[in-house]
C-alpha positions in Angstrom: 111.5 114.1 119.6 114.3 111.7 118.7 117.8 112.9 118.1 119.2 112.6 114.6 122.3 110.4 114.1 125.4 111.7 112.3 124.3 111.1 108.7 126.9 111.3 106.0 127.1 114.6 104.2 125.4 114.7 100.8 127.7 114.5 97.8 128.0 117.4 95.4 126.1 115.4 92.8 123.3 114.8 95.3 123.1 118.5 96.2 122.9 119.5 92.5 120.2 116.8 92.0 118.2 118.2 94.8 118.5 121.7 93.3 117.4 120.3 89.9 114.2 118.9 91.4 113.6 122.2 93.2 113.9 124.4 90.1 111.7 121.9 88.2 109.0 122.5 90.8 109.4 126.2 90.7 109.5 126.6 86.9 106.5 124.3 86.5 104.5 126.1 89.2 105.3 129.5 87.6 104.1 128.2 84.2 100.9 126.8 85.6 100.0 130.0 87.4 100.7 132.1 84.3 98.6 129.8 82.2 95.7 130.1 84.6 95.9 133.9 84.6 95.9 133.9 80.7 92.6 131.9 80.9 94.1 128.9 79.1 93.6 126.6 82.1 90.4 126.5 84.2 91.0 124.6 87.4 91.6 124.9 91.1 95.3 125.2 91.8 97.3 125.0 95.0 100.8 126.5 94.7 103.5 125.1 97.0 106.1 127.8 96.3 108.5 128.0 99.2 108.2 124.2 100.0 110.5 122.9 97.2 113.2 121.6 99.5 111.1 119.0 101.2 110.0 116.7 98.4 113.1 117.3 96.4 115.4 116.0 99.2 113.1 113.1 99.9 113.0 112.1 96.2 116.7 112.2 96.0 116.7 109.0 98.1 113.9 107.2 96.2 113.8 105.2 93.0 110.9 104.5 90.6 109.9 101.4 92.6 109.5 103.5 95.8 106.1 105.0 96.0 104.6 108.3 97.2 101.1 109.1 98.2 100.1 112.7 98.3 97.0 114.9 98.3 95.4 117.5 96.1 98.0 120.2 96.8 100.9 117.9 96.1 101.9 118.6 92.5 105.3 119.6 93.8 105.7 116.2 95.3 105.0 114.6 92.0 107.3 116.9 90.0 110.1 116.2 92.6 109.6 112.4 92.0 110.4 113.0 88.3 106.9 112.4 87.0 106.9 113.2 83.3 105.5 116.7 82.7 103.7 116.0 79.4 101.0 113.7 80.9 100.9 115.9 84.0 100.0 119.0 81.9 97.5 117.0 79.8 95.8 115.8 83.0 95.5 119.2 84.7 94.1 120.6 81.4 91.5 117.8 81.4 92.8 116.2 78.2 92.7 112.6 77.0 96.5 112.3 77.0 96.6 112.9 80.7 97.6 110.4 83.3 93.9 109.7 84.0 92.6 110.5 80.5 91.7 114.0 81.7 89.1 112.6 84.2 91.2 113.3 87.4 92.4 116.8 86.8 94.8 118.6 89.1 93.5 116.9 92.3 93.8 113.3 91.1 97.1 112.8 89.3 98.8 109.5 89.3 101.8 107.9 87.5 102.7 104.4 88.8 105.7 104.1 86.4 107.5 106.7 88.6 106.0 105.6 91.8 103.4 108.5 92.0 100.5 106.5 93.3 96.9 107.5 94.2 96.4 111.2 94.7 93.2 112.1 96.5 91.2 115.2 97.3 90.5 114.1 100.9 92.7 115.7 103.5 94.9 113.2 105.3 93.9 110.3 103.1 97.5 109.8 101.8 98.4 108.1 105.1 96.2 105.0 105.2 96.8 104.5 101.5 100.5 104.7 102.0 100.2 102.0 104.8 98.6 99.7 102.2 101.4 100.2 99.7 103.9 99.7 102.5 102.1 96.5 103.6 102.3 95.2 100.0 106.1 95.8 100.1 106.3 93.7 103.2 104.2 90.9 101.7 106.4 90.6 98.5 109.6 90.9 100.4 110.9 94.0 98.5 112.9 96.9 99.9 110.4 99.4 98.6 109.8 102.5 100.7 106.5 104.5 100.7 106.2 108.2 101.6 103.0 109.8 102.8 102.9 113.5 102.3 100.4 115.7 104.2 100.1 119.1 105.8 100.0 120.2 109.4 96.2 120.4 109.4 95.9 116.7 108.4 97.8 115.7 111.6 94.6 116.6 113.5 92.3 114.1 111.8 91.6 110.5 112.7 93.4 109.0 109.7 96.8 110.4 111.0 96.5 108.7 114.4 95.1 105.5 113.0 97.8 105.3 110.3 100.7 106.0 112.7 99.5 103.4 115.1 99.0 100.7 112.5 102.4 101.5 110.8 104.1 101.1 114.1 102.4 97.8 115.0 103.2 96.2 111.7 106.6 97.9 111.3 105.7 99.2 107.9 108.4 100.7 105.6 106.6 104.1 105.4 107.7 107.6 106.1 105.2 110.2 107.2 106.3 113.5 105.9 104.4 116.5 107.3 105.0 119.6 105.3 104.2 122.1 108.1 103.8 125.4 106.4 102.0 127.0 109.3 98.5 127.1 107.9 95.8 124.5 107.6 94.0 126.0 104.6 93.0 129.3 106.2 93.7 128.5 109.8 96.9 129.4 111.6 98.7 126.5 113.2 98.4 127.7 116.7 94.6 128.2 116.3 94.0 124.6 115.4 96.7 122.4 116.9 97.2 121.7 120.5 100.8 120.6 120.5 103.9 122.8 119.7 105.6 120.2 117.6 103.8 117.6 115.5 106.8 115.4 115.8 106.1 114.9 119.5 103.1 112.8 118.5 105.4 110.1 117.2 106.3 109.0 120.8 102.7 108.0 121.4 103.0 105.4 118.6 106.5 104.1 119.3 108.3 105.6 116.4 111.0 108.2 115.9 109.8 111.7 115.3 112.0 114.6 114.0 111.3 118.3 113.6 113.4 119.5 110.7 114.1 122.8 109.0 112.2 122.0 105.7 114.0 124.8 103.9 117.5 123.5 104.6 118.6 120.8 102.2 121.4 119.6 104.5 119.1 119.2 107.5 116.5 117.5 105.4 119.2 115.2 104.0 120.2 114.0 107.4 116.6 113.4 108.5 115.5 111.6 105.3 118.7 109.5 105.3 117.8 108.2 108.8 114.2 107.5 107.9 114.8 105.7 104.6 117.5 103.6 106.2 115.1 102.5 109.0 112.4 101.7 106.5 114.7 99.7 104.1 116.2 97.8 107.1 112.8 96.7 108.3 112.8 98.9 111.4 109.5 100.5 110.7 108.1 104.0 110.2 109.3 107.5 110.9 107.5 110.8 111.3 109.2 113.9 109.8 107.8 117.3 110.6 109.4 119.6 108.1 108.9 123.3 109.0 108.4 125.6 106.0 106.2 128.5 104.7 104.1 128.7 101.6 104.4 132.0 99.7 100.8 131.9 98.3 97.4 131.5 99.7 95.8 128.0 100.2 94.3 128.1 96.7 95.0 130.2 93.6 93.1 133.5 94.1 93.1 133.3 97.9 94.0 136.7 99.3 95.8 135.1 102.3 94.6 137.6 104.8 95.3 135.1 107.6 99.1 135.7 107.0 100.7 138.9 108.2 102.5 141.0 105.6 105.6 140.9 107.8 105.8 137.2 108.1 105.2 136.6 104.5 107.8 139.2 103.4 110.3 137.6 105.8 109.7 134.1 104.4 110.0 135.3 100.8 113.2 137.1 101.7 114.6 133.7 102.8 113.4 131.9 99.7 115.4 128.6 99.8 115.9 128.4 96.0 118.2 131.4 95.5 119.9 130.8 98.8 120.6 127.2 97.9 121.8 128.2 94.4 124.2 130.7 95.8 125.7 128.2 98.3 126.1 125.5 95.6 128.2 128.0 93.6 130.1 129.4 96.6 131.1 126.0 97.8 132.2 124.8 94.3 129.5 122.2 93.9 128.4 123.7 90.6 129.2 126.7 88.4 126.8 129.5 87.5 126.9 128.4 83.9 126.0 124.8 84.8 123.0 125.9 86.8 121.9 128.4 84.2 122.0 125.6 81.6 120.0 123.3 83.9 117.3 125.9 84.3 117.1 126.6 80.6 116.7 122.8 79.9 113.9 122.6 82.6 112.1 125.7 81.1 112.2 124.0 77.7 110.8 120.8 79.3 108.0 122.8 80.9 107.2 124.7 77.7 107.1 121.5 75.7 104.8 119.9 78.3 102.5 122.9 78.3 102.2 122.8 74.5 101.6 119.1 74.5 98.9 119.2 77.2 97.0 122.1 75.7 97.1 120.6 72.2 95.7 117.2 73.4 92.1 116.5 72.7 89.4 116.5 75.3 88.0 113.1 76.3 85.1 111.9 74.1 81.6 111.3 75.4 82.4 107.6 75.4 84.8 108.1 78.3 82.0 109.3 80.7 81.3 105.8 82.0 84.5 104.1 81.1 86.7 103.3 84.2 83.7 103.9 86.4 82.0 100.5 86.4 83.7 97.1 86.0 80.7 96.1 83.9 77.6 98.1 83.1 74.4 96.3 83.8 71.3 97.9 82.3 68.7 98.8 84.9 
């Protein structure tokens, strides 16, 4: 594992922006789960509660031209990237005003205008796609950075190793962000991974690898600052292993028996959201009133998006074949 350089401390404005993205994820997640329980949404859902710091800190370094590639349990990555919530809700509800006209659903969201690119339902597939986006940035001479989000389980499939090798060979401006929450679906980390730190695998591909406390915005800031600077300067890829814990089961309705009650309770007691909020106030970066106003505004945004999405029409029958074939040829 490489050693981190002395990155500059995040400004108060940046810290508050990271918190804004975190609370946007949490409020949106809470609303989705409530709407499913009420029977107004019927879909698979993968809550990422507990993992808000990771994409929120990464996204604080990105602009709309920078791209992210995530997988089916990555709605928090998209919300952190400031993807608009109205088309997000319409898509997860399967409505025509969604980002993919309701055809993709919660596992295939995309919004290129904010750099949220292809989202797939295949574990680990974010990485080779991210390499393609990063290669395009090299070809057109831009300073765009691409982020590939994936979980610890995905680090054990072939696409991980192939992607890291190719990114290193071509010095692609891509950052591989492993959100290591300790469980690959229903399998504990130690029962499926033969290395104690995923970041150690970076050495085999000639790139820096860092293991970071994914629940600490300051530690994440230092690691992401280093990785983004390398990518923009043409120095190639970085692997970030961000240690965290998800508060829910793999999928909505999962009874999470593979977690012990003690470890889950300990993780929830250390919820990074209230801890970060308290520190922002204690250190004078924001007032309680400012953060309360921020949360109220976000809750209003989420409620508006929910109403918009559920009021949108379902796709017509004409949409069944549209966007599937370039040109339909009768048999």
